[in-house]
C-alpha positions in Angstrom: 0.0 0.0 0.0 2.8 2.4 1.0 4.7 1.4 -2.3 1.5 2.2 -4.3 1.2 5.6 -2.6 4.8 6.4 -3.4 4.3 5.5 -7.1 1.2 7.5 -7.3 2.9 10.5 -5.8 5.8 10.2 -8.2 3.5 9.9 -11.2 1.6 12.9 -10.0 4.8 14.9 -9.7 6.0 13.8 -13.2 2.6 14.8 -14.7 2.7 18.2 -12.9 6.2 18.8 -14.1 5.3 17.8 -17.7 2.3 20.0 -17.6 4.2 22.9 -16.2 7.0 22.4 -18.8 4.4 22.2 -21.6 2.8 25.3 -20.4 6.1 27.1 -20.2 7.0 26.0 -23.8 3.6 27.2 -25.0 4.2 30.6 -23.5 7.7 30.6 -25.1 6.1 30.0 -28.5 3.6 32.8 -27.9 6.4 35.2 -27.0 8.5 34.1 -30.0 5.5 34.8 -32.2 5.2 38.3 -30.8 8.9 38.8 -31.6 8.7 37.8 -35.2 9.8 40.6 -37.5 6.4 41.6 -38.8 5.1 41.7 -35.2 7.9 43.2 -33.2 8.2 46.3 -35.2 4.8 47.5 -33.8 6.4 47.7 -30.4 8.7 50.5 -31.2 7.9 54.0 -32.5 9.9 56.7 -34.3 13.0 54.6 -34.6 14.0 56.5 -37.8 13.3 59.9 -39.4 12.3 59.7 -43.0 12.6 63.1 -44.7 10.6 64.1 -47.7 12.4 67.1 -49.1 10.5 70.1 -50.3 11.8 71.4 -53.6 15.5 71.9 -53.7 15.6 73.2 -50.1 16.6 71.7 -46.7 12.9 71.9 -45.6 11.1 68.6 -45.3 8.0 66.9 -44.1 7.8 63.7 -42.1 5.4 61.5 -40.2 5.8 61.3 -36.5 4.2 58.2 -34.8 2.0 58.8 -31.8 0.1 56.5 -29.4 -3.0 56.7 -31.6 -1.5 56.9 -35.1 0.7 59.5 -36.7 1.1 63.2 -37.2 2.4 65.0 -40.2 5.2 67.5 -39.3 7.1 70.1 -41.2 10.7 70.9 -40.5 11.8 74.5 -41.1 15.5 74.5 -41.8 16.0 78.2 -41.2 14.3 78.0 -37.7 15.6 74.5 -37.2 12.2 73.7 -35.7 9.3 71.5 -36.5 5.6 72.3 -36.5 2.4 70.6 -37.6 2.5 70.4 -41.4 -1.3 71.2 -41.6 -4.5 70.9 -39.7 -5.1 67.2 -39.7 -8.6 67.5 -38.3 -9.6 69.8 -41.1 -7.9 67.6 -43.7 -9.6 64.5 -42.3 -13.0 66.1 -42.7 -12.2 67.0 -46.3 -11.1 63.4 -47.1 -14.1 62.0 -45.3 -16.4 64.1 -47.5 -14.5 63.2 -50.7 -14.2 59.5 -50.0 -17.6 59.0 -48.3 -15.8 57.1 -45.5 -15.1 58.4 -42.0 -11.4 59.1 -41.6 -9.8 59.9 -38.3 -7.1 62.6 -38.1 -4.5 60.3 -36.7 -5.0 57.6 -39.4 -4.4 59.7 -42.5 -2.4 57.8 -45.1 -1.7 60.4 -47.7 -0.5 58.7 -50.9 2.2 60.6 -52.8 2.0 63.6 -50.6 3.7 66.7 -52.1 4.2 70.2 -50.8 4.4 73.3 -53.0 7.7 75.0 -52.9 6.2 77.9 -50.8 4.6 75.3 -48.5 1.2 77.0 -48.9 -0.5 74.0 -50.5 -0.3 70.3 -50.7 -1.5 67.6 -53.1 -1.9 63.9 -52.7 -3.6 60.9 -54.4 -7.0 59.8 -53.4 -8.4 56.8 -55.3 -8.2 57.9 -59.0 -7.9 61.6 -58.3 -5.1 64.1 -57.4 -6.4 66.3 -54.6 -5.0 69.8 -54.2 -5.5 71.6 -50.9 -4.9 75.3 -50.2 -3.7 75.4 -46.6 -4.9 78.9 -45.9 -8.6 78.0 -46.1 -8.6 74.3 -46.9 -10.3 74.7 -50.2 -9.7 71.9 -52.6 -9.5 71.3 -56.3 -9.2 67.9 -58.1 -7.8 66.4 -61.2 -8.3 62.9 -62.5 -5.4 60.6 -62.1 -5.6 58.6 -65.3 -3.6 55.4 -65.6 -0.5 55.6 -67.7 -1.6 55.8 -71.3 1.6 54.6 -72.9 1.7 50.8 -73.4 4.8 49.1 -72.0 5.8 48.2 -75.6 6.0 51.9 -76.5 8.4 54.7 -75.5 7.7 58.4 -76.0 10.6 60.8 -76.7 11.2 63.6 -74.1 9.8 66.2 -76.6 6.7 64.1 -77.1 7.2 64.1 -80.9 8.2 60.5 -81.5 7.0 57.1 -80.3 9.1 54.0 -80.7 7.2 50.7 -80.4 8.3 47.1 -80.2 6.3 44.6 -82.3 7.2 41.1 -83.3 10.8 41.5 -82.1 11.4 44.7 -84.2 11.4 48.5 -83.7 9.0 50.9 -85.3 9.1 54.7 -85.2 6.0 56.9 -85.4 5.9 60.7 -85.9 3.3 61.9 -83.5 2.3 65.0 -85.5 1.9 63.2 -88.9 1.1 59.7 -87.7 3.6 58.3 -90.2 5.2 55.0 -89.0 8.6 53.9 -90.1 10.1 50.4 -89.8 13.5 50.8 -88.1 14.5 47.1 -88.0 13.6 43.9 -89.8 16.1 41.4 -88.6 14.6 40.8 -85.2 13.4 37.3 -84.6 12.4 35.1 -81.7 15.4 34.8 -79.3 17.3 37.4 -81.2 15.2 40.5 -80.7 15.5 44.2 -80.0 14.9 46.2 -76.8 13.0 43.6 -74.9 14.2 42.9 -71.3 11.2 40.8 -70.4 12.8 37.5 -71.3 15.0 36.7 -68.4 15.1 34.2 -65.5 12.3 36.0 -63.7 9.8 35.3 -66.4 8.0 32.0 -65.9 6.8 30.1 -69.0 3.9 27.6 -68.7 5.3 24.7 -70.8 1.7 23.7 -71.8 1.3 27.0 -73.5 4.8 27.9 -74.6 6.6 31.2 -74.5 4.2 34.0 -75.0 5.7 37.1 -76.6 5.4 39.9 -74.2 7.2 43.0 -75.4 8.4 45.5 -72.8 10.5 48.1 -74.5 13.8 49.3 -73.0 15.4 52.3 -74.7 17.2 55.4 -73.5 16.5 58.7 -75.3 19.0 61.5 -75.7 17.8 64.7 -74.0 17.3 66.4 -77.3 15.0 63.6 -78.5 17.1 63.1 -81.7 18.5 59.7 -80.9 18.0 56.7 -78.7 20.2 53.8 -77.7 19.1 50.2 -77.1 20.3 46.6 -77.6 19.6 43.5 -79.6 19.7 40.5 -77.4 20.7 36.9 -78.4 18.9 34.3 -76.3 19.5 31.4 -78.6 22.1 29.6 -76.5 20.7 30.1 -73.1 19.4 27.0 -71.2 16.1 26.6 -69.4 15.5 25.7 -65.8 12.2 24.1 -64.7 9.8 24.3 -61.8 7.1 21.8 -61.0 4.0 23.4 -59.7 2.1 20.6 -58.0 -0.7 22.9 -56.7 -1.8 25.2 -59.6 -4.3 28.0 -59.0 -7.1 25.9 -60.7 -7.6 22.4 -61.9 -5.9 19.2 -60.9 -3.1 18.9 -63.5 0.2 20.0 -62.2 2.1 22.6 -64.2 5.7 22.6 -65.5 7.1 26.2 -65.6 10.4 27.1 -67.2 12.6 30.2 -67.1 15.8 31.1 -68.8 18.9 30.8 -66.6 22.6 30.6 -67.3 24.6 28.6 -64.8 28.4 29.0 -64.3 30.4 28.3 -67.5 27.3 28.2 -69.7 26.3 30.7 -72.4 24.1 33.5 -71.3 22.0 36.3 -72.9 24.3 38.5 -75.0 23.6 42.2 -75.7 24.8 44.2 -78.7 24.2 48.0 -78.5 22.8 50.2 -81.3 22.0 53.9 -81.7 19.0 55.0 -83.8 18.7 58.5 -85.3 14.9 59.4 -85.5 15.5 62.1 -88.1 17.6 60.1 -90.6 16.3 56.7 -89.4 19.9 55.5 -89.4 20.9 52.5 -87.3 24.4 52.5 -86.0 26.1 49.6 -84.3 28.4 50.6 -81.4 31.9 49.2 -81.7 31.6 47.6 -78.4 31.9 43.8 -78.0 28.6 42.0 -77.2 28.1 42.1 -73.4 26.7 39.2 -71.3 23.6 40.4 -69.7 25.0 39.4 -66.3 28.0 41.6 -66.8 26.5 45.0 -67.3 27.8 47.6 -64.9 27.1 51.2 -65.9 24.9 52.8 -68.6 24.2 53.1 -71.3 24.3 56.8 -70.4 24.1 59.7 -72.8 27.0 62.1 -72.7 27.8 65.4 -74.4 24.2 66.0 -75.5 23.4 63.3 -78.1 26.9 62.9 -79.3 28.4 60.2 -77.0 27.3 57.2 -75.0 29.0 55.7 -72.0 28.7 51.9 -71.3 30.4 49.9 -68.6 30.8 46.2 -68.5 32.6 43.4 -66.7 34.2 40.4 -68.3 32.8 37.0 -67.4 34.3 36.1 -64.1 34.4 39.7 -62.9 38.2 40.0 -62.9 38.1 43.0 -65.2 35.9 45.9 -66.1 35.9 48.3 -69.1 34.2 51.7 -69.4 33.6 52.5 -73.1 32.9 55.9 -74.6 31.2 55.6 -78.0 30.5 58.1 -80.8 26.8 58.0 -81.4 27.1 59.1 -85.1 29.6 56.5 -86.4 29.7 53.9 -83.5 33.4 54.3 -82.9 34.2 53.4 -79.3 37.3 53.3 -77.1 38.0 52.1 -73.6 38.6 55.0 -71.3 39.1 53.0 -68.2 40.2 49.4 -67.7 40.1 47.9 -64.2 41.8 44.6 -63.5 41.9 42.3 -60.4 43.8 39.1 -59.7 40.7 37.7 -57.9 37.5 39.6 -58.5 36.0 43.1 -58.6 33.4 43.6 -56.0 30.4 44.8 -58.1 28.5 46.3 -55.1 31.3 48.6 -54.2 32.0 49.9 -57.8 30.6 53.3 -58.6 30.9 55.6 -61.6 29.5 59.2 -61.3 30.0 61.8 -64.1 30.4 65.4 -63.1 31.4 68.8 -64.5 29.0 68.6 -67.5 30.5 65.2 -68.4 34.0 66.5 -68.4 35.1 64.4 -65.4 34.0 61.3 -63.6 34.5 59.7 -60.2 35.2 56.0 -59.9 35.6 53.7 -57.0 38.1 50.9 -56.9 39.8 48.4 -54.5 43.1 48.5 -56.4 45.0 49.8 -53.4 43.6 47.0 -51.2 40.8 49.3 -49.9 37.9 50.7 -51.8 38.5 54.4 -52.6 37.4 57.2 -54.9 39.4 58.2 -57.9 38.9 61.2 -60.2 39.3 61.1 -63.9 38.9 63.4 -66.9 36.5 62.4 -69.7 39.3 60.6 -71.6 40.1 58.4 -68.7 43.3 60.1 -67.5 43.6 60.1 -63.7 43.4 63.6 -62.2 43.8 62.5 -58.6 43.0 59.9 -56.0 40.3 61.5 -53.8 40.4 59.3 -50.7 43.3 57.2 -49.3 43.9 55.1 -46.2 43.1 51.8 -44.6 39.3 52.1 -44.8 36.4 51.3 -47.1 34.4 53.8 -49.1 31.0 52.3 -49.2 29.2 54.8 -51.4 29.0 58.3 -52.8 26.0 59.9 -51.2 26.0 63.3 -53.0 28.2 65.6 -55.1 28.1 69.3 -54.6 29.7 70.5 -57.8 29.3 74.1 -57.0 31.6 73.8 -54.1 33.7 70.9 -55.5 32.7 68.7 -52.6 31.9 65.0 -52.3 29.8 63.4 -49.5 30.6 59.8 -49.0 30.0 57.0 -46.5 32.9 54.9 -45.3 33.7 52.3 -42.6 36.8 51.4 -40.8 38.6 54.7 -40.8 38.5 55.1 -37.0 40.3 52.0 -35.6 38.6 52.5 -32.2 35.1 51.6 -33.4 33.4 48.7 -35.1 34.8 48.6 -38.7 31.3 48.0 -40.1 29.8 51.2 -38.7 29.1 53.6 -41.6 30.0 57.3 -41.1 29.5 60.3 -43.4 32.5 62.3 -44.6 32.9 65.3 -46.9 36.0 65.9 -49.0 37.0 68.3 -51.8 37.4 66.8 -55.2 41.2 67.3 -55.0 41.3 65.1 -51.9 41.8 67.9 -49.4 39.8 69.0 -46.4 38.5 65.6 -45.4 35.9 66.0 -42.6 34.0 63.5 -40.4 30.4 64.7 -40.1 29.0 61.9 -37.9 31.4 61.3 -35.0 29.2 59.1 -32.8 30.3 55.5 -32.2 27.4 54.1 -34.2 26.1 53.1 -37.6 24.9 56.2 -39.5 22.1 56.1 -42.1 22.2 59.5 -43.8 20.1 61.4 -46.3 21.4 64.7 -47.7 19.2 67.6 -48.6 18.9 68.7 -52.2 20.8 72.0 -51.5 23.6 70.1 -49.6 23.2 72.3 -46.6 21.8 69.8 -44.1 21.3 66.0 -43.8 19.2 63.7 -41.7 21.2 61.3 -39.7 19.6 58.2 -38.2 22.2 56.6 -36.1 22.1 53.5 -33.8 23.8 50.3 -32.7 22.3 47.0 -31.8 22.8 47.7 -28.1 21.4 51.3 -27.9 18.2 53.2 -28.6 18.3 54.8 -32.0 18.7 58.6 -32.5 17.5 60.8 -35.3 18.9 64.3 -35.9 19.3 67.0 -38.5 22.9 68.1 -39.0 24.8 70.8 -40.8 26.4 69.4 -43.9 29.2 71.9 -43.4 30.6 70.6 -40.1 28.2 67.9 -38.9 26.8 70.1 -36.1 23.5 68.8 -34.7 20.8 71.4 -35.5 17.7 69.6 -34.3 16.3 66.3 -33.0 12.8 66.3 -34.6 11.7 62.9 -33.2 12.7 60.8 -30.2 12.6 57.0 -30.4 10.2 55.3 -28.0 10.9 51.7 -27.2 9.2 51.6 -23.8 6.5 49.1 -25.0 9.2 46.9 -26.5 11.3 46.9 -23.3 8.2 46.2 -21.2 7.9 42.8 -22.9 11.2 41.8 -21.4 13.1 42.2 -24.7 16.6 43.4 -24.2 19.3 44.5 -26.6 21.5 42.0 -28.3 25.1 42.0 -27.2 27.8 42.8 -29.8 31.2 41.2 -29.5 34.6 41.2 -31.0 37.0 38.3 -31.1 39.9 36.9 -33.0 39.6 34.9 -36.3 41.2 31.6 -36.7 44.5 33.2 -37.5 44.6 34.6 -34.0 45.3 38.1 -35.3 42.3 39.5 -37.3 39.4 41.0 -35.4 36.0 39.6 -36.4 32.6 40.7 -35.1 29.3 39.2 -34.1 26.3 39.5 -31.9 24.6 37.4 -29.2 20.8 37.1 -28.7 19.6 35.9 -25.3 16.1 34.9 -24.2 14.2 37.7 -22.5 14.1 35.6 -19.3 17.8 34.7 -19.6 19.2 33.2 -16.4 23.0 33.3 -16.3 23.1 30.4 -13.8 21.6 28.1 -16.4 23.0 26.6 -19.6 21.4 27.0 -23.0 21.8 25.3 -26.4 23.4 27.5 -29.0 22.2 28.4 -32.5 24.5 29.8 -35.1 22.5 32.1 -37.4 24.5 32.0 -40.7 24.9 33.6 -44.1 28.5 33.7 -45.3 27.7 35.0 -48.8 30.8 37.2 -49.4 28.6 40.1 -50.7 26.9 40.5 -47.3 27.4 41.2 -43.6 25.1 39.0 -41.6 25.6 40.5 -38.1 23.2 43.4 -37.6 24.7 46.8 -37.0 21.6 49.0 -36.4 18.9 48.8 -33.9 16.3 48.3 -36.7 18.0 45.4 -38.2 18.8 43.8 -34.8 15.3 43.9 -33.2 13.6 42.8 -36.5 15.8 39.7 -36.9 14.4 36.2 -36.9 17.2 35.5 -34.4 15.1 37.2 -31.8 12.2 34.7 -32.0 14.6 31.7 -31.9 16.3 33.0 -28.8 12.9 33.5 -27.1 12.3 29.7 -27.3 15.2 29.2 -24.9 18.3 29.3 -27.1 21.3 31.5 -27.3 21.7 32.7 -30.8 25.0 33.8 -32.2 25.8 35.4 -35.5 29.4 35.9 -36.7 31.0 37.5 -39.8 34.2 35.6 -40.3 37.1 35.9 -42.8 35.9 36.5 -46.4 32.8 38.5 -45.8 32.1 42.0 -47.1 32.9 45.6 -46.3 36.5 45.1 -45.0 39.8 45.2 -46.8 40.2 43.4 -50.1 42.6 41.0 -48.4 40.0 40.2 -45.8 37.3 39.8 -48.5 39.5 37.7 -50.9 39.8 34.9 -48.3 36.5 33.6 -49.7 37.5 33.8 -53.3 37.2 30.3 -54.9 36.6 29.2 -51.3 32.9 29.6 -50.5 32.9 26.1 -49.0 34.9 27.5 -46.1 31.6 29.2 -44.9 33.6 30.9 -42.1 32.9 27.8 -40.0 36.3 27.7 -38.3 35.8 31.4 -37.3 32.3 30.7 -36.1 33.4 27.7 -34.0 36.3 29.5 -32.5 34.1 32.5 -31.7 31.4 30.4 -30.0 34.0 28.4 -28.0 35.7 31.6 -27.0 32.4 33.1 -25.8 31.7 30.0 -23.9 34.8 30.4 -21.8 33.5 33.7 -20.4 29.8 32.8 -20.6 29.2 29.6 -18.8 25.6 29.6 -20.0 26.8 28.5 -23.5 26.3 24.7 -23.9 28.7 23.9 -26.7 27.7 20.3 -26.7 24.4 21.4 -28.2 25.0 23.7 -31.2 22.7 24.1 -34.1 22.9 26.2 -37.3 20.3 27.6 -39.6 20.4 29.7 -42.8 18.6 30.6 -46.0 19.9 30.6 -49.6 23.7 30.9 -49.3 23.0 30.4 -45.6 21.1 27.2 -46.5 24.3 26.0 -48.1 26.2 26.9 -45.0 23.9 25.1 -42.6 24.1 21.9 -44.6 27.8 22.2 -45.2 28.5 22.8 -41.6 26.9 19.5 -40.6 28.8 17.7 -43.3 32.3 19.2 -42.6 32.1 19.8 -38.8 29.9 17.1 -37.4 31.9 17.2 -34.1 30.5 20.6 -33.4 27.2 21.2 -35.2 24.5 18.7 -34.2 21.3 20.1 -35.8 20.8 22.2 -39.0 18.0 23.8 -40.9 18.8 24.6 -44.5 16.3 26.5 -46.5 16.6 27.3 -50.2 20.2 26.1 -50.1 22.3 26.3 -53.2 24.1 23.1 -52.4 26.3 23.1 -55.5 27.4 26.4 -56.9 27.3 25.0 -60.5 23.5 24.8 -60.2 23.2 28.5 -59.1 22.7 31.6 -61.2 25.9 32.3 -63.2 26.9 35.7 -61.9 27.2 34.9 -58.2 29.4 31.8 -58.3 31.5 33.2 -61.2 32.2 36.4 -59.2 33.2 34.6 -56.0 34.2 31.1 -57.1 35.9 32.0 -60.3 36.1 29.7 -63.4 34.8 26.2 -63.1 37.4 23.9 -61.6 38.0 21.1 -59.2 37.2 23.4 -56.3 33.6 23.4 -57.3 33.5 19.6 -56.8 35.4 19.8 -53.5 33.0 22.4 -52.1 29.8 20.8 -53.3 27.4 19.5 -50.6 26.4 16.8 -53.1 29.8 15.2 -52.9 29.9 15.3 -49.1 26.5 13.6 -48.4 28.1 10.5 -46.9 29.5 12.6 -44.1 26.1 13.5 -42.5 25.8 12.6 -38.9 23.5 15.2 -37.2 19.9 16.0 -37.7 19.1 18.1 -40.8 16.0 19.7 -42.2 16.0 20.7 -45.8 13.3 23.2 -46.9 12.5 24.7 -50.3 9.6 26.5 -52.0 8.6 24.7 -55.1 8.4 27.9 -57.2 11.8 29.2 -56.2 13.3 30.7 -59.4 16.3 32.1 -57.6 17.7 28.9 -56.1 16.0 26.2 -58.0 14.3 23.4 -55.9 16.4 20.9 -57.9 19.2 21.9 -55.6 17.5 20.6 -52.5 15.9 17.6 -54.2 19.2 16.5 -55.6 20.7 17.0 -52.1 18.0 14.7 -50.8 18.9 12.2 -53.5 22.5 12.1 -52.4 21.5 11.5 -48.8 19.2 8.7 -49.9 22.0 7.2 -52.0 24.2 7.1 -48.9 21.3 5.8 -46.6 21.5 9.0 -44.5 18.5 10.0 -42.4 17.3 13.6 -42.9 14.0 15.6 -43.0 12.6 17.6 -45.8 9.8 20.1 -46.3 8.6 21.4 -49.7 6.3 24.4 -49.6 3.9 24.7 -52.5 3.6 27.8 -54.6 6.3 29.8 -52.8 9.4 31.3 -54.2 12.8 32.2 -52.7 11.5 35.0 -50.4 7.8 34.2 -50.0 8.5 31.0 -47.9 8.8 33.5 -45.0 5.2 34.4 -45.5 4.2 30.9 -44.5 3.6 30.6 -40.7 4.0 26.8 -40.9 7.5 27.2 -42.2 8.4 29.5 -39.3 6.9 27.2 -36.7 8.5 24.1 -38.2 11.9 25.7 -37.8 11.2 26.3 -34.1 9.9 22.8 -33.6 13.0 21.3 -35.2 15.4 23.0 -32.9 13.2 22.5 -29.8 12.9 18.8 -30.4 16.4 17.9 -31.7 18.7 20.5 -30.1 16.9 21.3 -26.9 15.4 17.9 -26.4 12.0 19.2 -25.5 8.5 18.7 -26.8 7.1 21.6 -28.8 3.4 22.6 -28.4 1.3 20.3 -30.6 0.4 21.9 -33.9 1.1 25.4 -32.6 -0.5 27.9 -35.0 1.1 31.3 -35.7 -1.9 33.5 -36.1 -0.7 37.1 -35.8 1.8 37.0 -38.6 0.3 39.5 -41.0 
C-alpha cells in the first residue's frame, strides 16, 4: 500500500512537471510569435526619421508616430524647428467628405503627398484623383489621375514628338504629328530581338502554353530627342530551368514552368548595342563587344548631349571591367578605363559618377587594397585619388559640384570603433579637407538635402536606442532632433538589446565581429543550447549593426524559445579590406565555420551559459548551403541544422554569383559541393524549399535529398507549395516548423502540438 502511494505521488509529480513544462513551452512560442519581425516592429515608434524634401531646399515633411497613429510634421531648416504640417482634423474632414468614409485625423495615409515650394498648398492621391488643398482656407481642387496611357511596348521621346514601339521583335518609329510610321529594324526574330528585357530568368513560362511574346521596350533617349540607344539580345544559346507546380491555381493537373537561366560556365544572354537617329532613321552599331547580360555595370548613359554614349561592362568572371565611350554618329568606341583584379572586382562597391558637365567622372576601386574614390577626366586620365587610407568607401551619397565637394560614407577609418559602422564624410574633389560629419560611435544612415546644406542622420547600434537628428552638412553640427525614439513598450515585454562582441579569427590576429541574442528571461546560472545564425555569402554582412536590423531579426524569435543565438562574420565576408574579402574567393565552401566555431568556443569560456555540446545552425539561400555544409564538414561541433533554399552546389546556381566569388569552373567546385559530401552527414538536418523558387531552383534541395538517400542517411525535408525564394517567409507553418525542429532535436524538449502562428500579417 505504501509502495503504491509512493508510485502515485511520483507519477503525479511527473505529470505536474510535464504539464508545467508544456505550459512554459507554449508561453515561449507565444512570446516568440510576438517577436517575429512583422510583429515586433509594432512595439517601437519613431526609430528613424524619413525626410521628404520640399523642392531643392533643406525643408522637409515627415510623419511622427503617436500612441493613436501618426502626425504629419514640417521641418523649417531656417528656424531648425518642427511644427504641424497642416490641420489634420480639417484635412480628415475633407477626405471623409470626398471618399464617403469616415477618416480619423491620426489615421491619415496620404499617398504621394507633395508640398508646393512655398509650403502654402499640398497635393496627394485619393483613389483615382489628385487632390490639391490650399492650406490657408482648406479649399480643394481635383484632377483625374488617369492610368499611364503609354503601353509598355512603346516609348515616347522627351519632346513628345516621337513614339518607338516594339512589335514582333522589331522596332517601329511613329511621328506623333503626322502619324507616319517607319520600320526601323527587320532582322529581329524570336530569341534574337530588339529592346525587350522581359525574357529573363524571372519570367516563368507555362510549358503547356509555350513562351508568349510579351514586349516591354527598354530604350534610353537622348535629352534632345534626336536619338535613342538600345540593344539587340541573343537568347538562342541560353538554357532553361524548370519548376514543377504541384498545386496550380485551378484544376488538378500540375504545371511545369520554365525560365531562362545561365549557370556557371554556360552561355548567357548577349547584348549588342545600337543607336538610332529618329530624323535620318539611321541604325548605328556601337563598336563595343557583345556584353553578357549578367556583366553590365554602368549605362548606357548619354554624354555630351546626343553625341556620345558611356557603357560599362565586366568580363565573365568579374576579374576586369571596361568603361567605353562611343560616338553615337559612327559607332566608334574606345575604352577610357580598364580595371583589373587578380581575384574579382566587388560589383556592389564599384561606382561611376559623371560630373562637371560630363568633363570628369568619379570612380571607386579596391586597387589599393581598400575601396577608394578616384577622379578622372573624360578621356580616362587620372586627375587625382580623392580618398586614401586603410578604410572602405561604401558609397558616394551626394556631389556638390558648385563647391567641388563630395559626400561619401565609409567604414573602418576610426580604428577604435566597429569597422562595419558607416560614417559620413565630406572631402574636396582634389582630396583635401576631409571631414568627419558623424562622429558618434554608431552606424549612421544619412540622407542629404537637395541643397547640400543639411542632412538627416539616423544613427544607432544594436545595443542602444536609435537617435534621429538633423545636422549641418558643413561641419556635422546637430541642428535639431525632430523625433525621439520610443521603445518603452518593447522593453516592457522583457526584450533586451543583443550583445555585440569582438573576437579573433582563426589566424589569432584578425578581429572579427558578431552578436549574441539571449532569451528575454535569460538566467546566467543556467545553460542554453546555442544556434549559429549564418549567411556567409561574401557580398553580405550578416551581423546586424543597427537597432532596426537587430530587433527585427528572426534570431530574436529563436532566442525566445530558450536558445542563445550567435551570428558571426568571419574571414571572407564583405565591407572590409580586399585581403579580408578575398579569403572567400574560390573558397565559398569555407563558410567561415572555423571562425564561427572558434568564436562560440571563446564566448563559452566567459559565458558559462553556453552549452557547446548542443550547437545548431540555420540559414537561407547561401546560408542554407552553409547550414548543410557545416553538418557535413564539422559534425563534431554542429549537431542540428536547418537549411532553407540552399544552393548546395554552386554549379546549379545563377551564373553571376558563383562566377564572381568562385571564379572559373574547376575542381574546387567539386570539392565544395554538398552533393559530394552527403556521406558525411551525422547530425539532424531539415531541408526546406519553396517549389516555385526561381532564384535557387528546388532541384538543388531535391538533388541533395537524392544524395542522402543514396548514402542511406536520415534527414528531414519540407517542400512548400507555390512559394518562391522569399515568400516562404510568409508561411507561418515554415516559421513554426523551424522552431519545432530545434526545440525537439537541439533542446530535447517537446514543442506545443500543432502550434499555430496566427498574428503574422
